[in-house]
C-alpha positions as CSV (number, residue, x, y, z in Angstrom):
1,M,-62.1,-78.8,-64.1
2,T,-64.8,-77.6,-61.8
3,E,-67.9,-75.6,-63.0
4,L,-66.3,-72.4,-61.4
5,D,-63.0,-73.2,-63.2
6,K,-65.0,-73.3,-66.5
7,L,-66.9,-70.2,-65.7
8,Y,-63.6,-68.4,-64.8
9,H,-62.1,-69.1,-68.2
10,Q,-65.3,-68.5,-70.1
11,M,-65.8,-65.0,-68.6
12,L,-62.2,-64.1,-69.0
13,Q,-62.3,-64.9,-72.7
14,A,-65.7,-63.1,-73.0
15,E,-64.3,-60.0,-71.4
16,I,-61.3,-60.0,-73.8
17,N,-63.4,-60.5,-76.9
18,E,-65.9,-57.8,-75.9
19,D,-63.3,-55.2,-74.9
20,T,-60.8,-55.6,-77.8
21,V,-63.2,-55.2,-80.7
22,G,-61.6,-52.9,-83.2
23,T,-58.3,-52.8,-81.4
24,E,-54.9,-54.1,-82.4
25,H,-52.5,-56.0,-80.0
26,A,-54.7,-55.1,-77.0
27,E,-55.3,-58.7,-75.8
28,P,-52.2,-59.3,-73.8
29,H,-52.5,-56.1,-71.8
30,L,-56.2,-56.5,-71.3
31,M,-55.6,-60.1,-70.0
32,H,-53.3,-58.7,-67.4
33,C,-55.8,-56.0,-66.5
34,L,-58.6,-58.5,-66.0
35,E,-56.6,-60.9,-64.0
36,N,-54.6,-58.3,-61.9
37,P,-56.9,-55.2,-61.6
38,K,-55.2,-54.1,-58.4
39,E,-52.0,-53.5,-60.3
40,E,-53.8,-51.4,-62.9
41,P,-55.4,-47.9,-62.9
42,L,-59.1,-47.5,-62.2
43,V,-59.7,-46.5,-65.8
44,W,-58.3,-48.5,-68.7
45,R,-57.8,-47.3,-72.2
46,I,-58.8,-50.0,-74.6
47,K,-58.6,-48.1,-77.9
48,P,-56.2,-45.5,-79.2
49,C,-57.1,-41.8,-78.6
50,I,-58.3,-39.8,-81.6
51,C,-58.5,-36.4,-79.9
52,P,-55.5,-34.2,-81.1
53,P,-53.1,-33.0,-78.4
54,G,-53.7,-29.5,-77.2
55,K,-57.4,-29.5,-78.1
56,D,-60.3,-29.7,-75.7
57,A,-61.0,-33.4,-75.1
58,P,-64.3,-34.5,-73.6
59,C,-62.6,-36.8,-71.1
60,E,-60.2,-34.1,-69.9
61,N,-63.0,-31.5,-69.5
62,S,-65.2,-34.0,-67.6
63,C,-62.6,-34.7,-64.9
64,A,-63.2,-32.6,-61.7
65,W,-60.0,-33.9,-60.2
66,D,-57.4,-32.7,-62.8
67,A,-56.4,-36.4,-63.2
68,I,-56.3,-36.4,-67.1
69,S,-53.7,-34.9,-69.4
70,F,-52.5,-35.4,-73.0
71,T,-49.1,-36.1,-74.5
72,E,-48.2,-36.3,-78.2
73,K,-46.7,-39.8,-77.8
74,T,-49.3,-41.6,-75.7
75,G,-52.5,-39.5,-76.0
76,I,-54.5,-39.6,-72.8
77,S,-52.6,-40.0,-69.5
78,I,-54.4,-40.6,-66.2
79,D,-52.7,-39.6,-62.9
80,T,-53.6,-42.6,-60.7
81,K,-52.9,-40.5,-57.5
82,K,-55.5,-38.0,-58.5
83,C,-58.1,-40.3,-60.0
84,V,-60.9,-41.2,-57.6
85,G,-62.8,-43.4,-59.9
86,C,-65.9,-41.2,-60.6
87,A,-66.0,-42.6,-64.2
88,A,-67.0,-39.2,-65.7
89,C,-64.3,-39.6,-68.3
90,V,-65.6,-43.0,-69.4
91,D,-69.1,-41.5,-69.9
92,A,-67.6,-38.5,-71.8
93,C,-65.4,-40.4,-74.2
94,K,-67.2,-40.4,-77.6
95,I,-65.6,-43.5,-79.0
96,G,-65.7,-45.8,-76.0
97,A,-61.9,-45.8,-75.7
98,L,-62.0,-45.8,-71.9
99,Q,-63.3,-48.5,-69.5
100,T,-63.5,-48.7,-65.8
101,G,-61.6,-51.5,-64.1
102,K,-63.2,-54.9,-63.4
103,D,-62.5,-57.2,-60.5
104,L,-64.8,-60.1,-61.3
105,I,-62.1,-62.5,-62.6
106,P,-60.1,-62.4,-59.3
107,V,-63.3,-62.9,-57.4
108,L,-64.1,-66.0,-59.4
109,R,-60.5,-67.2,-58.8
110,D,-61.0,-66.9,-55.1
111,L,-64.4,-68.5,-55.2
112,H,-63.0,-71.7,-56.6
113,G,-59.5,-71.5,-55.2
114,H,-59.5,-69.9,-51.7
115,N,-59.3,-72.3,-48.8
116,G,-61.2,-70.1,-46.4
117,P,-64.6,-68.4,-46.5
118,V,-65.5,-65.8,-49.1
119,Y,-68.1,-63.2,-48.0
120,A,-70.1,-60.9,-50.1
121,L,-70.7,-57.5,-48.5
122,I,-73.6,-55.9,-50.4
123,A,-74.1,-52.1,-50.5
124,P,-77.4,-50.6,-49.2
125,A,-78.4,-49.6,-52.8
126,F,-79.0,-53.2,-53.9
127,S,-82.8,-53.0,-53.5
128,G,-84.5,-53.6,-56.9
129,Q,-81.2,-53.6,-58.9
130,F,-81.6,-57.2,-60.0
131,G,-85.3,-57.2,-60.5
132,E,-88.5,-56.6,-58.7
133,K,-88.7,-60.1,-57.3
134,V,-85.1,-60.3,-56.1
135,T,-85.4,-59.7,-52.4
136,A,-82.4,-59.7,-50.0
137,G,-83.2,-63.3,-49.1
138,K,-83.1,-64.4,-52.7
139,L,-80.0,-62.5,-53.3
140,R,-78.3,-64.2,-50.4
141,T,-79.3,-67.6,-51.7
142,A,-78.1,-66.7,-55.2
143,L,-74.7,-65.5,-54.0
144,K,-74.3,-68.8,-52.0
145,K,-75.1,-70.7,-55.2
146,T,-72.3,-68.9,-57.0
147,G,-69.8,-69.9,-54.3
148,F,-69.9,-67.3,-51.6
149,S,-70.0,-68.4,-48.0
150,G,-72.5,-65.8,-47.1
151,M,-73.9,-62.3,-47.7
152,I,-73.8,-59.4,-45.3
153,E,-75.7,-56.2,-45.7
154,V,-73.3,-53.3,-45.3
155,A,-76.2,-51.2,-44.1
156,A,-75.7,-53.0,-40.7
157,F,-72.3,-51.2,-40.4
158,A,-74.0,-48.0,-41.5
159,D,-76.0,-48.5,-38.3
160,I,-72.9,-48.7,-36.2
161,L,-71.3,-45.7,-37.9
162,T,-74.5,-43.7,-37.4
163,F,-74.0,-44.3,-33.7
164,K,-70.4,-43.2,-34.0
165,E,-71.2,-40.0,-35.9
166,S,-74.0,-39.3,-33.4
167,L,-71.7,-39.7,-30.4
168,E,-69.1,-37.4,-32.2
169,F,-71.8,-34.8,-32.8
170,D,-72.9,-35.0,-29.1
171,E,-69.3,-34.5,-28.0
172,R,-68.1,-31.9,-30.4
173,I,-71.1,-29.6,-31.3
174,N,-71.7,-27.5,-28.2
175,S,-72.2,-24.0,-29.6
176,E,-73.8,-22.4,-32.7
177,S,-70.3,-21.9,-34.2
178,D,-69.5,-25.7,-34.2
179,F,-70.2,-27.9,-37.2
180,Q,-69.4,-31.4,-38.4
181,L,-68.8,-32.9,-41.8
182,T,-69.6,-36.6,-42.1
183,S,-66.9,-39.0,-43.2
184,C,-69.4,-41.9,-43.9
185,C,-70.1,-43.5,-47.2
186,C,-68.8,-41.5,-50.2
187,P,-65.1,-41.7,-51.1
188,M,-65.5,-38.9,-53.6
189,W,-66.7,-36.6,-50.9
190,I,-63.8,-37.4,-48.6
191,A,-61.3,-37.2,-51.5
192,M,-62.7,-33.7,-52.3
193,I,-62.1,-32.5,-48.7
194,R,-58.7,-34.1,-48.4
195,K,-57.3,-32.9,-51.8
196,Q,-59.1,-29.6,-52.4
197,F,-60.5,-28.3,-49.1
198,H,-58.1,-29.7,-46.5
199,T,-58.5,-26.8,-44.1
200,L,-61.9,-28.4,-43.2
201,L,-60.3,-31.7,-42.1
202,P,-60.5,-30.8,-38.4
203,N,-64.3,-30.7,-38.8
204,V,-64.5,-34.2,-40.3
205,T,-65.1,-37.2,-38.0
206,G,-62.4,-39.9,-38.2
207,A,-64.7,-42.7,-39.1
208,V,-64.2,-45.3,-41.8
209,S,-66.9,-46.0,-44.4
210,P,-69.5,-48.7,-43.8
211,M,-67.7,-50.8,-46.5
212,I,-64.4,-50.7,-44.5
213,A,-66.2,-51.3,-41.2
214,G,-67.9,-54.4,-42.7
215,G,-64.6,-55.7,-44.1
216,R,-62.7,-55.2,-40.9
217,T,-65.4,-56.9,-38.8
218,V,-65.5,-59.9,-41.1
219,K,-61.7,-60.1,-40.9
220,A,-61.7,-59.8,-37.1
221,L,-64.2,-62.7,-36.8
222,H,-62.8,-64.8,-39.7
223,P,-59.1,-63.9,-40.2
224,D,-58.8,-66.3,-43.2
225,A,-61.8,-64.8,-45.0
226,V,-61.8,-63.0,-48.4
227,T,-64.1,-60.0,-48.5
228,V,-65.9,-58.8,-51.6
229,F,-67.8,-55.5,-51.6
230,I,-70.6,-55.3,-54.2
231,G,-72.1,-51.9,-55.1
232,P,-72.9,-49.3,-57.8
233,C,-69.6,-47.3,-57.3
234,I,-66.3,-47.3,-59.1
235,A,-64.8,-44.9,-56.4
236,K,-65.1,-47.8,-53.9
237,K,-62.4,-49.6,-55.9
238,A,-60.1,-46.6,-55.2
239,E,-61.1,-46.4,-51.6
240,R,-60.2,-50.1,-51.2
241,R,-56.6,-49.3,-52.2
242,E,-56.0,-46.5,-49.7
243,A,-53.0,-47.5,-47.6
244,D,-54.5,-47.0,-44.1
245,I,-57.6,-49.1,-44.9
246,A,-56.4,-51.6,-47.4
247,D,-56.7,-54.3,-44.8
248,A,-60.5,-54.5,-45.0
249,I,-61.7,-55.4,-48.5
250,D,-60.0,-57.8,-50.9
251,H,-62.1,-57.1,-54.0
252,V,-64.8,-54.6,-55.2
253,I,-67.2,-55.6,-57.9
254,T,-70.1,-53.5,-59.2
255,F,-73.8,-54.4,-59.5
256,Q,-73.3,-54.7,-63.3
257,E,-70.4,-57.2,-62.7
258,L,-72.6,-59.2,-60.4
259,H,-75.4,-59.1,-62.9
260,D,-73.0,-60.6,-65.5
261,L,-72.1,-63.4,-63.0
262,F,-75.7,-64.2,-62.4
263,E,-76.4,-64.4,-66.1
264,A,-73.4,-66.6,-66.7
265,T,-74.5,-69.0,-64.0
266,D,-78.2,-69.1,-65.1
267,I,-79.6,-68.2,-61.7
268,D,-83.4,-68.4,-61.8
269,F,-84.7,-65.9,-59.4
270,D,-88.3,-67.0,-60.0
271,T,-87.7,-70.4,-58.4
272,I,-84.8,-69.7,-56.0
273,E,-85.5,-70.1,-52.3
274,E,-85.3,-67.2,-50.0
275,E,-82.9,-67.0,-47.0
276,N,-84.1,-64.0,-45.2
277,V,-81.8,-62.7,-42.4
278,P,-82.5,-59.0,-41.7
279,H,-79.3,-57.1,-40.9
280,A,-80.0,-53.4,-40.9
281,S,-82.4,-50.7,-39.6
282,A,-84.4,-48.5,-41.8
283,S,-81.9,-45.7,-41.1
284,G,-78.9,-47.8,-42.2
285,I,-80.7,-48.9,-45.4
286,R,-81.4,-45.2,-46.3
287,Y,-77.7,-44.5,-46.5
288,A,-78.0,-45.5,-50.1
289,R,-79.7,-42.2,-51.1
290,C,-78.9,-38.5,-50.6
291,G,-79.9,-37.3,-47.2
292,G,-79.9,-40.8,-45.6
293,V,-76.8,-40.3,-43.4
294,A,-78.0,-36.9,-42.1
295,E,-81.5,-38.3,-41.4
296,A,-80.0,-41.3,-39.5
297,V,-77.7,-39.1,-37.4
298,K,-80.5,-36.6,-36.6
299,K,-82.8,-39.4,-35.3
300,S,-80.0,-41.0,-33.3
301,V,-78.8,-37.8,-31.7
302,N,-82.4,-37.0,-30.7
303,K,-82.7,-40.5,-29.1
304,L,-79.4,-40.1,-27.3
305,D,-80.5,-36.8,-25.8
306,P,-84.1,-35.7,-26.5
307,D,-83.6,-32.5,-24.5
308,R,-80.4,-31.4,-26.3
309,K,-80.4,-27.7,-26.9
310,I,-78.4,-27.7,-30.1
311,K,-80.2,-30.0,-32.5
312,V,-78.8,-31.5,-35.7
313,Q,-79.4,-29.0,-38.5
314,A,-78.4,-31.0,-41.6
315,H,-77.4,-29.7,-45.1
316,C,-76.9,-32.1,-47.9
317,A,-75.5,-32.0,-51.4
318,D,-75.3,-34.5,-54.2
319,G,-73.1,-34.4,-57.3
320,V,-69.6,-33.1,-57.3
321,P,-70.5,-29.5,-58.4
322,D,-73.1,-29.1,-55.6
323,C,-70.7,-30.6,-53.0
324,K,-68.0,-28.1,-54.0
325,A,-70.5,-25.3,-53.8
326,M,-71.7,-26.3,-50.3
327,I,-68.1,-26.5,-49.1
328,Q,-67.3,-23.1,-50.6
329,D,-70.3,-21.6,-48.8
330,I,-68.9,-23.0,-45.5
331,L,-65.5,-21.5,-46.2
332,N,-67.1,-18.2,-47.1
333,G,-69.0,-18.0,-43.9
334,K,-72.4,-18.7,-45.5
335,R,-72.9,-21.9,-43.5
336,E,-76.5,-23.2,-43.2
337,G,-76.6,-25.9,-40.6
338,N,-74.2,-27.8,-38.4
339,F,-74.0,-31.3,-40.0
340,F,-73.0,-31.6,-43.7
341,E,-73.4,-34.6,-45.9
342,G,-71.9,-34.9,-49.3
343,M,-72.5,-37.5,-52.0
344,G,-70.4,-37.5,-55.2
345,C,-73.2,-38.9,-57.4
346,R,-76.6,-37.3,-58.1
347,G,-79.1,-39.0,-55.9
348,G,-76.5,-40.6,-53.7
349,C,-75.3,-44.2,-54.1
350,V,-78.4,-45.1,-56.1
351,G,-77.1,-42.7,-58.8
352,G,-73.7,-44.5,-58.9
353,P,-72.1,-45.1,-62.4
354,K,-72.6,-48.8,-62.2
355,A,-76.2,-48.9,-60.8
356,I,-78.5,-50.8,-63.0
357,L,-81.7,-48.8,-62.2
358,P,-82.2,-45.1,-62.9
359,K,-81.5,-43.2,-59.7
360,E,-85.1,-42.2,-59.0
361,E,-86.3,-45.8,-59.4
362,G,-83.4,-46.9,-57.2
363,K,-84.4,-44.4,-54.5
364,E,-87.9,-45.7,-54.5
365,C,-86.8,-49.3,-54.1
366,V,-84.5,-48.3,-51.2
367,N,-87.3,-46.4,-49.5
368,A,-89.7,-49.3,-50.0
369,Y,-87.1,-51.8,-48.5
370,S,-86.4,-49.5,-45.6
371,D,-90.1,-49.2,-44.8
372,K,-90.2,-53.0,-44.3
373,A,-87.2,-53.0,-41.9
374,P,-88.2,-54.5,-38.5
375,F,-86.4,-51.7,-36.7
376,E,-86.1,-48.0,-37.3
377,T,-82.8,-46.9,-35.8
378,P,-79.5,-48.6,-34.9
379,M,-80.4,-48.6,-31.2
380,E,-83.1,-51.2,-31.9
381,N,-81.0,-53.4,-34.2
382,P,-80.3,-56.8,-32.5
383,Y,-78.0,-57.9,-35.3
384,V,-75.7,-55.0,-34.6
385,I,-75.8,-55.7,-30.8
386,E,-74.9,-59.4,-31.4
387,L,-72.0,-58.4,-33.7
388,I,-70.6,-56.1,-31.0
389,K,-70.8,-58.9,-28.5
390,Q,-68.9,-61.3,-30.9
391,L,-66.2,-58.6,-31.0
392,G,-65.9,-58.8,-27.2
393,F,-67.8,-55.7,-26.1
394,G,-71.0,-55.4,-24.1
395,T,-72.5,-52.3,-25.8
396,I,-72.1,-50.2,-28.9
397,E,-70.9,-47.3,-26.8
398,E,-68.3,-49.4,-25.1
399,F,-67.1,-50.7,-28.5
400,L,-66.8,-47.2,-30.0
401,K,-65.0,-45.8,-27.0
402,N,-62.5,-48.6,-26.6
403,S,-61.9,-49.9,-30.1
404,T,-60.1,-48.3,-33.0
405,M,-61.4,-50.7,-35.6
406,F,-63.7,-48.1,-37.2
407,N,-61.3,-45.1,-36.9
408,R,-59.0,-43.7,-39.5
409,D,-56.7,-40.6,-39.8
410,I,-58.0,-38.9,-42.9
411,S,-55.4,-36.2,-42.7
């Protein structure tokens, strides 16, 4: 048995022991959940419900998606088609009966059993999440020590999508009545528009998220690769399952799941060497916090056409209530701006439910990391240009005009 084999079985047993405390006959079901999370809902019930049917339950009241209901026989019931993985119900449950899905066990299984490469795609919000001394270079080395073939910063694909959104803006926004809603980054924002405000879909660009763009690029260059997205978000686990983009990412684990893996493997970040390979511009890195997408697009549009008469006038919202309020203002004709960015979590991705740092501290770390980036915007990023060449295109513009890799039909 290899060291990864041992770790796989140890962590599986540790998860079962931790999550079944005080429960009866939960172990067989939890074993299946841990080993086959793609076949299970995003939220698991690991203890019996105690809220009486017909009464206001904290979990039900916390759900902005009407995904939770009660029955007398089973207690809580979660509609998997409506659930977007925001994890509000998990936080609201007073007895800890709910838990978000975990993908770490299948990742370990692929790390020690897959015949091809396994790549880690790390979200832009990673800065500072694993300690002050854990730079991108040290994180890359640590992931390789745990069995990954390499680490790619998803912020590099935020760079490419900034270009895509900027070209869309330049093409579509030609009068004061025109406006655009970004489709980058947040699956909760897109789910909100698709499920509750679908009349605005014509104003949404048909771009995939940086996570999907990264996964598709890796698969195009390495068809036998396994792709693992790592971030602070549970909703990314839901996004990964969507039918039209399920070809990109094989597993999604959270920062907390990766932290558990590092602890189990005794990675010493004080002595670990640093493999520094800058991937992203400052603009791409700032996608991790509220306002980052709008800021990046505004700078890129200005670079594309400094004399453009209609400039980017951005309006941003973070948190589901504020996003809904911003959209309602648009529908009521109280529109302020022509480019709208929504983030489902307060503070943006740095405020995700599985972030390790408080959101303000996470934002400071992201800003500090972006300030050290060797290039400010996507246009100056040689890593992105090299990626585009590997995909068979001469320029980013040529790639975006002649490839559908980063497109989707969100209707």
